C-alpha positions in Angstrom: 0.0 0.0 0.0 1.3 3.4 -0.9 1.6 5.8 2.0 2.0 9.5 1.8 2.9 12.1 4.4 0.2 14.7 4.9 1.3 18.3 4.9 -1.2 19.3 7.6 -0.7 16.4 10.1 2.7 14.9 9.3 1.2 11.4 9.4 1.9 8.7 6.8 -1.3 7.2 5.6 -3.2 6.1 2.4 -3.8 9.0 -0.1 -7.6 9.0 0.4 -7.2 9.2 4.2 -4.5 11.8 3.8 -6.8 14.0 1.8 -9.5 13.7 4.5 -7.0 14.5 7.3 -5.6 17.5 5.4 -9.1 19.0 4.9 -9.9 18.4 8.6 -6.5 19.8 9.6 -7.0 22.9 7.5 -10.2 23.7 9.4 -8.4 23.4 12.7 -4.9 24.7 12.0 -5.4 27.1 9.0 -3.6 24.9 6.5 -5.9 26.3 3.8 -5.7 30.0 3.8 -8.9 32.0 3.5 -8.7 34.7 0.8 -8.3 38.1 2.4 -11.0 40.7 2.0 -10.6 42.9 -1.0 -8.8 46.1 -0.4 -10.6 49.4 -0.6 -10.1 51.1 -4.0 -11.0 54.8 -3.7 -10.5 55.5 -7.4 -13.0 52.7 -8.4 -15.5 53.9 -5.8 -15.3 57.5 -7.1 -15.9 56.3 -10.7 -18.8 54.1 -9.7 -20.5 56.0 -6.9 -19.4 59.6 -7.6 -22.3 60.4 -10.0 -24.8 59.9 -7.2 -23.2 62.6 -5.1 -24.2 66.3 -5.6 -23.3 69.7 -4.3 -26.1 71.5 -2.3 -26.4 75.3 -2.9 -28.7 77.9 -1.4 -29.3 81.6 -2.0 -26.3 82.2 0.3 -23.9 79.9 -1.7 -22.6 76.3 -1.3 -24.0 74.7 1.9 -23.0 71.1 1.7 -23.3 67.8 0.0 -26.1 65.3 -0.7 -26.4 61.9 -2.3 -29.0 59.9 -4.2 -30.4 57.0 -2.3 -32.1 54.2 -4.2 -33.8 54.8 -7.5 -36.7 57.1 -6.7 -34.8 60.3 -6.9 -34.6 61.1 -3.2 -31.5 62.7 -1.8 -30.1 62.5 1.7 -28.2 65.3 3.3 -27.8 66.9 6.8 -30.5 69.0 8.3 -28.1 71.7 9.5 -27.1 72.4 5.9 -30.5 72.3 4.2 -33.4 72.9 6.5 -34.7 76.4 6.5 -32.5 77.5 3.5 -33.9 79.6 0.7 -33.3 78.9 -3.0 -32.0 75.3 -2.7 -30.5 73.7 -5.7 -28.2 70.7 -6.3 -25.4 70.4 -8.8 -24.3 67.1 -10.1 -20.7 66.2 -10.8 -21.3 66.8 -14.6 -22.8 70.2 -14.1 -26.6 69.5 -14.1 -28.5 71.9 -11.9 -31.8 71.0 -10.3 -34.1 73.1 -8.0 -34.5 71.2 -4.7 -36.7 71.3 -1.7 -36.6 69.7 1.7 -39.5 67.2 2.0 -38.6 65.8 5.4 -36.1 66.8 8.0 -35.3 65.7 11.6 -33.0 67.9 13.6 -32.7 65.3 16.4 -30.6 63.2 14.1 -29.4 66.0 11.8 -30.8 64.4 8.6 -33.0 65.7 5.8 -34.5 64.4 2.6 -34.5 66.4 -0.6 -36.5 66.1 -3.8 -35.5 67.8 -7.0 -37.4 69.3 -10.0 -37.0 67.6 -12.4 -35.9 64.4 -10.6 -32.3 63.3 -11.2 -32.3 60.3 -13.5 -29.3 58.2 -12.4 -28.7 55.2 -10.0 -28.5 56.0 -6.3 -26.5 54.5 -3.5 -27.6 51.8 -1.1 -27.3 51.5 2.6 -24.9 48.9 4.2 -26.7 46.0 5.8 -24.4 45.9 8.8 -22.6 48.6 10.8 -18.8 49.1 10.1 -16.3 47.9 12.6 -13.4 50.0 14.1 -10.5 49.7 11.7 -12.6 49.2 8.6 -11.5 51.2 5.6 -13.9 53.9 4.3 -14.0 56.8 1.9 -15.9 60.1 2.2 -17.3 61.8 -0.9 -18.2 65.4 -0.7 -17.9 69.0 -2.0 -15.7 70.8 0.5 -15.6 74.6 0.1 -17.9 74.2 -3.0 -14.9 73.0 -5.1 -16.6 70.0 -6.6 -16.5 66.3 -5.9 -13.5 65.3 -3.7 -12.7 62.0 -2.0 -10.9 61.4 1.3 -10.0 58.0 2.7 -9.4 56.6 6.1 -10.8 54.2 8.6 -13.6 53.9 11.1 -11.9 55.0 14.3 -14.7 54.2 16.8 -18.3 53.0 16.9 -21.1 55.2 18.3 -20.8 55.6 22.0 -17.1 54.7 22.2 -15.8 58.2 22.2 -18.6 60.0 24.2 -21.5 58.5 26.0 -23.3 61.8 26.4 -24.6 64.3 24.0 -25.0 64.0 20.2 -21.5 62.8 19.6 -22.5 59.5 21.3 -24.7 58.6 18.4 -22.0 59.2 15.7 -19.3 57.1 14.1 -15.8 58.5 14.4 -13.7 58.5 11.3 -10.2 59.7 10.6 -10.9 60.7 7.0 -10.9 64.5 6.5 -14.3 66.1 6.9 -14.0 69.6 5.6 -16.5 72.5 5.3 -19.0 71.4 2.6 -18.5 67.7 3.3 -21.6 67.5 5.5 -24.2 65.4 3.9 -21.7 63.4 1.9 -21.8 59.6 2.0 -19.2 57.5 3.9 -18.7 54.4 1.9 -17.3 50.9 2.7 -15.1 49.0 0.4 -18.2 47.7 -1.5 -19.6 51.2 -2.1 -22.4 50.8 0.4 -23.3 53.8 2.6 -22.2 53.2 6.3 -22.7 56.8 7.3 -23.3 60.5 6.4 -20.5 63.0 7.1 -21.7 65.5 9.7 -19.1 67.2 11.8 -15.5 67.4 13.0 -13.7 68.6 16.1 -11.1 71.3 15.4 -9.4 70.7 18.7 -7.5 67.7 17.2 -6.6 65.9 14.0 -8.5 63.0 12.5 -11.7 63.7 14.5 -14.4 63.4 12.0 -17.9 62.2 12.7 -20.7 60.6 10.7 -24.3 59.8 11.2 -24.7 56.0 11.0 -26.6 54.4 8.1 -29.1 53.0 10.6 -30.3 56.5 11.3 -30.9 57.1 7.6 -33.0 54.0 7.3 -35.1 55.1 10.4 -35.6 58.5 8.8 -36.8 57.0 5.6 -39.2 54.8 7.5 -40.5 57.8 9.5 -41.0 59.8 6.3 -43.0 57.0 4.7 -45.5 56.7 7.5 -45.9 60.5 7.8 -44.3 60.8 11.3 -44.0 64.4 12.4 -40.6 65.9 11.6 -38.7 68.8 13.0 -37.3 71.2 10.4 -35.1 73.5 12.6 -31.5 72.3 13.1 -30.7 71.5 16.7 -27.6 72.0 18.8 -24.1 71.7 17.5 -22.7 68.2 18.1 -19.2 69.4 17.1 -18.1 71.7 14.4 -20.6 71.3 11.6 -19.1 70.7 8.1 
């Protein structure tokens, strides 16, 4: 009988048994390596998801960023940038201009929904199914200083509640990607291009202290808007330095 030495166990045994032992050994000792998760590719994400991101302007000038969610033309942004503003319009990355209005806003979570006239005809983004973990790579798309679509990359630094247990910061993701003035309302994307958060604020007392509203809050806002729950249209207190 031919005997072979298995790579996983070091035992000499018949080939068929060796194969079985190697498979079992791989499960216990990592003999067979699991393929690593794909690396985040900011350039690919910008090319695929950038068209869904728009600049938000008002009669006073550029006020932030918004993004299309789903395929019904709704845009998500932050309440502190859009609610109560006159002459809202959004500008796409390729220069299209659309008049916009706030159709639902909740200052408690600092989120607002916009609708444009005419509706923007292009695919929107989707929300992530699970919250990101600390250390997970992300990108932030936005229009800082009204300069047009810009991408910054980084990681999720902390989950909601890890940095502060009190106040509005407790509900936000912390990220180390740059969140500059005008980024507010921009999507925070994972490596698959799903929205894990909405850029909202930064703390100027340090570096790499950006904050984002979790995607879960966006889903809850959409649900509230669909059932006609009463909304609050006046921005609330400052959770940090709004961007």
